[in-house]
Structures are given as C-alpha cells and as structure tokens.
C-alpha positions in Angstrom: 10.3 4.1 -40.1 7.4 5.5 -38.0 8.0 5.6 -34.2 6.9 7.2 -31.0 9.1 8.5 -28.2 9.0 6.2 -25.1 11.9 5.7 -22.7 13.9 3.6 -22.9 12.9 2.3 -26.4 13.1 5.4 -28.5 14.0 8.9 -27.2 16.2 11.9 -27.7 18.5 13.4 -25.1 17.5 16.9 -26.1 14.5 18.6 -27.7 16.5 19.7 -30.7 15.1 18.6 -34.1 18.4 17.4 -35.4 19.4 15.3 -32.4 19.7 11.6 -32.9 17.3 9.0 -31.6 18.6 6.4 -29.2 17.3 3.6 -27.1 16.6 -0.1 -27.2 14.5 -0.1 -30.4 17.1 2.1 -32.2 19.9 -0.4 -31.4 17.7 -3.3 -32.6 16.9 -1.4 -35.8 20.6 -0.7 -36.4 21.3 -4.4 -36.0 18.5 -5.2 -38.5 19.8 -2.6 -41.0 23.3 -4.0 -40.8 22.1 -7.6 -41.2 19.6 -6.9 -44.0 21.6 -4.1 -45.6 19.1 -1.2 -45.7 19.1 2.4 -44.6 16.2 4.2 -42.8 14.8 7.5 -41.7 12.9 7.9 -38.4 9.7 9.8 -38.5 7.6 10.3 -35.3 3.9 9.6 -35.8 1.8 12.7 -35.8 -1.0 11.7 -33.4 1.3 10.1 -30.9 -0.9 6.9 -30.9 0.3 3.3 -31.3 -2.6 2.3 -33.4 -6.3 1.6 -32.8 -9.2 0.9 -35.1 -11.6 3.8 -35.5 -15.4 3.6 -35.9 -15.2 4.0 -39.7 -12.8 1.0 -40.0 -9.6 3.1 -40.5 -6.7 3.0 -38.2 -4.8 5.8 -36.4 -1.3 5.9 -35.0 1.7 3.9 -36.2 -0.5 1.1 -37.5 -2.4 3.6 -39.7 0.9 5.0 -41.0 2.1 1.6 -42.1 -1.3 0.7 -43.6 -1.5 3.9 -45.7 2.1 3.4 -47.0 3.4 6.5 -45.2 5.9 4.3 -43.5 7.6 1.0 -44.4 7.7 -0.3 -40.8 6.8 0.7 -37.2 9.5 0.3 -34.7 8.5 1.1 -31.1 7.2 -0.7 -28.0 4.3 -1.9 -30.2 2.2 -4.8 -28.9 1.3 -7.7 -31.1 -2.4 -8.6 -30.8 -5.0 -10.3 -32.9 -6.8 -7.2 -34.2 -3.5 -5.6 -35.4 -2.3 -8.8 -37.0 -5.4 -8.7 -39.3 -4.2 -5.5 -41.0 -0.4 -5.5 -40.7 2.3 -8.1 -40.4 4.5 -8.5 -37.4 7.9 -9.9 -36.9 8.4 -12.5 -34.2 8.3 -10.9 -30.7 11.6 -9.3 -29.8 10.4 -8.9 -26.1 7.9 -10.7 -24.0 5.9 -8.9 -21.3 2.5 -8.5 -19.8 0.2 -6.0 -18.1 0.9 -5.1 -14.5 0.2 -2.5 -11.9 2.4 0.5 -11.1 1.9 1.9 -7.6 3.5 4.2 -5.1 5.5 2.6 -2.3 4.1 3.1 1.2 5.6 6.1 2.9 8.6 5.5 5.1 7.8 5.0 8.8 8.9 7.9 11.0 10.2 7.5 14.5 8.1 8.7 17.4 9.3 9.1 21.0 5.7 8.5 22.2 4.9 5.6 19.9 4.4 3.4 22.9 1.1 5.3 23.5 -0.3 4.3 20.1 -1.8 0.8 21.1 -4.6 2.6 22.9 -6.6 5.6 21.5 -6.5 9.0 23.2 -10.1 8.5 24.5 -9.1 5.2 26.1 -6.1 6.8 27.9 -8.4 9.6 29.2 -11.0 7.0 30.4 -8.2 5.0 32.2 -7.0 8.1 34.1 -10.5 9.2 35.0 -11.4 5.6 36.1 -8.2 5.4 38.2 -9.0 8.7 40.0 -12.6 7.7 40.6 -11.8 4.3 41.9 -9.3 5.7 44.3 -11.8 8.2 45.5 -14.5 5.6 45.9 -12.1 3.3 47.7 -11.3 6.2 50.2 -15.1 6.8 50.7 -16.3 3.3 51.2 -13.3 2.5 53.5 -14.6 5.4 55.7 -18.1 3.9 55.6 -17.2 0.4 56.3 -16.7 -0.5 60.0 -14.3 -3.3 59.2 -11.8 -0.9 57.7 -11.3 0.8 61.1 -9.0 -1.2 63.4 -6.6 -0.8 66.2 -3.2 0.5 65.3 -1.6 -2.0 67.7 -2.1 -5.7 66.8 -1.4 -6.7 70.4 -4.3 -4.4 71.6 -7.3 -5.4 69.5 -9.7 -3.5 71.8 -7.8 -0.2 71.9 -10.0 2.8 72.1 -8.0 4.4 69.3 -8.7 3.1 65.7 -7.2 4.0 62.3 -8.1 3.6 58.7 -5.3 2.6 56.2 -7.1 3.9 53.2 -6.3 7.6 53.3 -6.6 9.5 50.1 -2.9 9.0 49.3 -3.0 5.3 50.2 -6.1 4.9 48.0 -4.3 6.4 45.1 -1.2 4.3 45.7 -3.3 1.1 45.9 -5.0 1.8 42.6 -1.7 2.7 40.9 0.0 -0.4 42.2 -2.7 -2.6 40.7 -2.6 -0.7 37.4 1.2 -1.4 37.2 0.6 -5.0 38.1 2.4 -4.5 41.4 1.2 -5.1 45.0 1.2 -2.6 47.8 1.5 -2.8 51.6 -2.2 -1.6 51.9 -4.8 -4.3 51.6 -8.6 -4.1 52.0 -10.4 -5.7 55.0 -14.1 -5.3 54.4 -16.4 -7.0 51.9 -17.1 -3.7 50.0 -13.5 -2.7 49.7 -12.4 -6.2 48.6 -15.2 -6.3 46.1 -14.0 -2.9 44.6 -10.4 -4.1 44.7 -11.3 -7.3 42.8 -13.2 -5.4 40.2 -10.3 -3.0 39.7 -7.8 -5.8 39.5 -9.8 -7.5 36.8 -10.2 -4.2 34.9 -6.4 -3.6 35.0 -5.8 -7.2 33.8 -7.9 -6.6 30.7 -6.4 -3.2 30.0 -2.8 -4.2 30.5 -3.2 -7.5 28.5 -4.8 -5.6 25.6 -2.1 -2.9 25.7 0.8 -5.4 25.8 -0.6 -7.4 22.8 -1.2 -4.3 20.7 2.1 -2.7 21.7 4.0 -5.8 20.3 2.2 -5.3 17.0 3.0 -1.6 16.8 6.7 -2.0 17.6 7.4 -5.0 15.4 5.6 -4.2 12.2 8.5 -3.1 10.0 7.6 -4.7 6.7 6.0 -3.2 3.6 2.3 -3.2 3.9 0.6 -1.9 0.8 -3.1 -1.1 0.3 -3.2 -3.4 -2.7 -1.4 -6.5 -3.7 -3.2 -7.7 -6.8 -5.8 -6.8 -9.4 -8.5 -8.5 -7.2 -7.7 -6.0 -4.4 -8.1 -3.1 -6.9 -11.4 -4.4 -8.1 -12.9 -4.8 -4.6 -12.1 -1.4 -3.2 -13.0 2.2 -4.0 -10.4 4.2 -2.1 -7.7 4.0 -4.7 -8.5 5.0 -8.2 -6.9 3.2 -11.1 -6.7 3.6 -14.9 -4.6 3.2 -18.0 -3.5 4.9 -21.2 -6.4 6.2 -23.2 -5.3 4.3 -26.3 -3.3 1.2 -26.7 -3.1 -2.6 -26.2 -3.7 -2.4 -22.4 -7.1 -0.7 -23.1 -7.9 -3.4 -25.7 -7.0 -6.2 -23.2 -9.4 -4.9 -20.5 -12.1 -4.0 -23.0 -12.2 -7.4 -24.6 -11.4 -9.5 -21.5 -13.9 -12.2 -20.5 -12.5 -12.6 -17.0 -14.9 -11.3 -14.4 -12.4 -9.3 -12.4 -11.0 -7.5 -15.4 -14.5 -6.8 -16.8 -15.4 -5.2 -13.4 -12.3 -3.1 -13.6 -13.1 -2.0 -17.1 -16.6 -1.0 -16.2 -15.3 1.0 -13.3 -12.7 2.8 -15.4 -15.1 3.8 -18.3 -17.4 5.5 -15.8 -15.0 8.4 -15.4 -12.8 9.8 -18.1 -10.3 11.0 -15.4 -9.2 7.4 -14.9 -7.4 7.5 -18.3 -4.2 9.3 -19.1 -2.6 10.4 -22.4 0.8 8.6 -21.9 2.9 6.7 -19.4 4.6 9.8 -18.1 1.2 11.2 -17.0 0.3 7.9 -15.5 3.5 7.8 -13.4 3.0 11.4 -12.2 -0.6 10.5 -11.0 0.8 7.4 -9.2 3.4 9.6 -7.4 0.7 12.0 -6.4 -0.9 9.2 -4.4 -4.1 7.1 -4.3 -3.8 6.0 -7.9 -2.7 2.8 -9.5 -1.6 2.7 -13.2 -2.2 -0.4 -15.4 0.6 -0.6 -17.9 3.0 -2.9 -19.8 5.5 -4.6 -17.4 8.7 -3.8 -19.2 8.1 -0.1 -19.2 6.9 -0.4 -15.6 10.3 -2.1 -14.7 12.1 0.8 -16.3 10.1 3.4 -14.3 10.7 1.5 -11.1 14.4 1.5 -11.8 14.3 5.3 -12.2 12.3 6.2 -9.2 12.7 4.8 -5.7 9.1 5.7 -4.8 7.5 3.4 -7.3 6.9 -0.3 -7.2 5.2 -3.1 -9.1 2.2 -4.7 -7.5 1.3 -8.3 -8.2 2.3 -10.3 -11.2 1.4 -10.2 -14.9 -2.2 -10.1 -15.8 -1.6 -11.5 -19.3 1.3 -12.4 -21.6 2.0 -10.4 -24.8 5.0 -9.4 -27.0 6.5 -6.4 -28.8 7.1 -6.7 -32.5 8.0 -4.7 -35.6 4.9 -3.9 -37.8 5.2 -3.8 -41.6 3.0 -4.5 -44.7 5.7 -6.7 -46.2 7.9 -9.4 -44.7 11.0 -9.0 -42.6 13.2 -12.1 -42.4 15.6 -11.0 -39.8 18.1 -13.6 -38.5 17.3 -15.7 -35.5 20.8 -14.9 -34.2 19.3 -11.9 -32.5 17.3 -14.3 -30.3 20.0 -16.8 -29.5 23.5 -15.4 -30.1 24.8 -14.7 -26.6 21.5 -13.5 -25.5 21.9 -10.3 -27.6 18.4 -9.0 -26.9 18.8 -9.6 -23.2 22.1 -7.6 -23.4 20.3 -4.8 -25.1 17.6 -4.8 -22.4 20.2 -4.8 -19.6 22.0 -1.9 -21.3 19.0 0.4 -21.6 17.2 -0.6 -18.4 20.3 -0.2 -16.2 22.1 2.7 -17.9 20.4 5.3 -15.7 19.0 3.2 -12.9 18.8 5.0 -9.5 20.5 3.4 -6.5 17.7 3.4 -3.9 18.8 3.8 -0.3 18.5 0.8 1.9 15.5 2.0 4.0 12.4 0.1 5.2 9.2 1.4 3.8 6.2 0.5 5.9 2.9 1.5 7.2 1.4 -0.3 10.1 -2.1 -1.5 9.5 -2.5 -2.1 13.3 -5.2 0.1 14.7 -5.3 1.7 18.2 -7.8 0.0 20.5 -10.8 2.2 21.0 -13.9 2.3 23.1 -15.6 -0.1 20.7 -12.9 -2.7 21.7 -12.5 -2.0 25.4 -15.8 -0.4 26.4 -16.9 -3.6 28.1 -14.1 -3.4 30.6 -15.3 0.1 31.7 -18.9 -1.1 31.9 -17.8 -3.9 34.2 -15.8 -1.5 36.3 -18.8 0.8 36.7 -21.1 -2.0 37.7 -18.6 -3.4 40.2 -17.9 0.0 41.7 -21.7 0.5 42.1 -22.1 -2.8 43.8 -19.2 -2.0 46.1 -20.8 1.3 47.1 -24.1 -0.4 47.9 -22.3 -3.0 50.0 -20.5 -0.3 51.9 -23.8 1.4 52.7 -25.2 -2.0 53.8 -22.2 -2.5 56.1 
C-alpha cells in the first residue's frame, strides 16, 4: 500500500523507521483488511507527490506507483478527479470535502489608555490647538479695536468716564475653551466683529465635536472580527495579500482547469510567481502564520489545522465539492456498512480531528477598519474658520 504522511490521515508519532503508522486512513484500512481478509504493508511514495500526469504521459506520485504495479492500492487523502479516474480505479468516496482558504486570524486588539484620541489624526489635534489659541488671540485684539466692546463697568451709570473691556487675554481663552467644550461662559461679545468671530468659532467647534463623537463611537464599539478577506472574490480583487497552493495536487488541477472567471484570474496571478506555491501543507500553514498570505487547500485538512492552532481560521465556504477515495488498478468491493453503520466514518473523523485539538482561549480578535479623520476630511472646517476670522478682523478695523 503506497501512502504519504499527512496529519491526521497517515503519520508516525516518531521519526523512527520501525514505528507504526496511525491516523484516519490507517483505521479505515484496518477495517477494510478485517472485512475483506487481507494483510498489507505500508510504503511511503518516494517523490512525496499524490499523482499528476507528466508531459510524456506518465504519472508521478502514488498514482504512478499504482499504475506501474509497485503498489496494489494508494491509501491517503487522495482526491478523486476525472483525470485520475482515466488511469486508475477509485472506491466510492470515504470523505467529502472541497477547496477552501486558510488565513491567519486578525491580531487581538490591545487596550490603550489614550484610545479616545484615535478618532482624529495627530495633525488634526495640532490644528485644533493652534486654531483655539489663534482665535482667542484674535478675539482679544479685535475686542480692543472695537468701540462697542468698551463699556461702563456700572450698568446704572452708562456715561461713566471709566470704561472696561471684558475680553482680556484670559477671558478670551476661557470663551474659546467653553465653546470648544460645548459649554457657555459668562463673557459674551457685544460688537459685530466679535460676534461674527464667535459665530464662526461656534460653527467650527460644532463640526469638530460632531465628527469626533461619531468617529469615537466607531472606535470604541468595533469589537468584532474584521478580516482583510472574506471570500475568493476578495482575494482576486486585491494585491496586498499573496496567495497560493501546493505545487502539485488536485487543488492545482482545479484552478488550472477552472472555467470560472474569478478562479482563472487567481490562477493567472499565482503562476506569475513561483513563490506563491509551496511543497506541502505544513509549509503553507507556516507561510500563513507569518502573515499576509492565504493558502488554498482542501477543507478537511484545513479544519484539522484550525483545530490545532488558535491563530488560524477558515475564510469563506467551499469553492468546489470533491471526495477522497482509495486508488487501485483492480476492484475493491468494501462493504457499505462503513458508510451507514452508526456513522462509523464520522466517528473516525471525530476521533482524529479532535484527539489533539487545542482549546483556544475565549478572546475577541479584532482589528478596527475605522480610520482617523484627517485634514482631507476636516480641512473645510479650518478653511471656513480662517475666512470667518479674516472677515471679523476686517470688520473690527471698519468699526
């Protein structure tokens, strides 16, 4: 029996030559051997390939071993497809599956004491502080220019020879800060110029505070998983995340022969760079964990990898529907009881997929796709404030 090591189908616990094989396929083979009364010897395929047709018409991998008579059957996670069925015979599928996408989970969100500052970019915060100081200074100056801001300190003596101005530098700062915090102050403007400047500043603060509040809600409430991709279509329409598959196998054949536009585009992208392909599923998983790489693979093996590593996840559904079978040149008439008796095949899958499953902690993985508001978003408010302040200065000069 030719095979290839692939967790959890066929594998050894140690690297010793005389250690026994175990796994889902070994249990299935033992059931067949008991039912059909035969003995067997496991031999790993030399080139570690499942089986693809070469340019000269010959086959490599396990399919080639069976065709050449070097093995009576191939027992492994071997996909049944039309090309292979032309040269070998397959049993009925013992497992149904499909091609899916293995991807790394978004990094866990970290707490930040100053996260409330994130809704606005650093440049916007600097502009707000500078604008506040400038408006307070301009308010102080034009209040000095404007005759209407000078008044009697005693309301009962309107023609008092002594006059005062409420907008000292401290009061000007307090007036601007009160408006920025959406609160009133005891100081109020009297002249047209100061009222014009105050109105412009109030409108500016209204825009800034409303934008900040709306974006703050998004930053503090986004606690769900947000992934860069959610389907094969997302992969095909972006260039940031690389993606690939095993260099040889049924997944490659699926994309290579697909007539679906999205899958054809994905195949054309992958063949442009040999680095998109990996030798085996283990290498694919390691590239996914390294980041910015999505691995296209068969869903059952993907489910096993996800159960063993809390940083991995499956993206989207199945891209197609295929099955695993046992390849032989003859005919294997194994009993249907393995399909229906108490769900025996399902029990085998539960046994090997759950026997070493990792208990992942109950944490929320998320990345917020909410962006800080920048000058490109709020620049108009600063332009409006600049124009309004300029008009207020001209009005003060006129007064």
